[in-house]
Structures are given as C-alpha cells and as structure tokens.
N, C-alpha and C positions, 0 to 999 in steps of 0.2 A: 447457824439457825436457819431452818427452812423458811423460804419466802412466805409460805402460808401462815407462819406464826408471827410475822411482822405486821403489826396493825397500828392504825391511828384512827381515832374517831374523826368524824367530820369537823368537830369543834377543835380538836388538836391540830388537824391539818390546816385549818383556817388560821389558828393562832400562830403556827409555825410560819405560814406565808406572811402574815402581818409583821412578825418579828424580823423577818428578812427584808421588810420594807417593799414588798412587791404587790402590785395589783394582780387581780385574777388574769388579766390579759398578759401581763409581763411573765407570770408564772407559766401560763400556757405556752408562751414562746420558748421559755427555758426548757420545758419538758417536751416540746414539739407535739403538743396535743391541742385540741380545740378549746376555746374559751368555755364552751358548754360542758366539756369534760371536767374542767376545774370546778365549775359551778355545781355540777352534779356531785362531785366528791365532797364539796363543802356543805351541801344541803343535807339535812337530816332526813333522808328518804329511804334509808335502809341499805343503800349500796355501799357507802363509805369509799374512801380513796382506794385507787388501784394499788396493789402491793408494790409494783415497780415505782410508782409515784411516791409512795411512802419511803422507799429506800433512797430515792433521789433527794427527797426532802431532808432525811436524816443526814445524808452526805453534805447537803448545803448547810445545815445547822452546825455540822462539825468542821466546816471551813473549806470544803471542796469547792473550787470555782473553775468550771470548764473554760477553755479558751473562748474569748469573744462574749463572755457572759455579761448580763446586766446586773448580776448580783453584786452587792457591796463587798469590798475587800474585808478580810478578817485579820485583825492584828497587823494591819499595814502590809500584808503580803497577799498577792493573788496567786493561788496555787493553780498552775495550768497542767492539766492532765490530758 
C-alpha cells in the first residue's frame, strides 16, 4: 500500500498513543520528533499525523519494539529490530 494511502485521524493517533501508555513527550522521543510535532498531529487542525508517524504507530500497535524503547512489551516479548 502506498504511504499516501496510510492515514489516521488525529483522534485515532491520540487513541493509539494512549493505548500504548505513552505521553506526548515519550512518543516524541520514540519517533525522534519534537513534542510540538506530536501535539500538532493530535490537534484537529487539518494537518493530521505525518504518514511516517502513522506507519510507526501501526508497527508499535502490532508489537514492534525497537531496541532501547520505552514502549511496554507485548505478550511478554520485546522484539528488537
């Protein structure tokens, strides 16, 4: 699927972050972006989340855990890639 077709609304992005148990600051560290970027993606201002952040969020929801992450383990296993 082309990246341009992968979308999440600001509300969906926020809900995914909360389901992962992350603050905006923690997610900004995980994605290596500014706090303001995460805030902007979650605000209903017409921008919506960046497609790359959406892909990362989907991976996080599916259990991907990069080495050194603050994300909680999934099913008792930390997948390091």
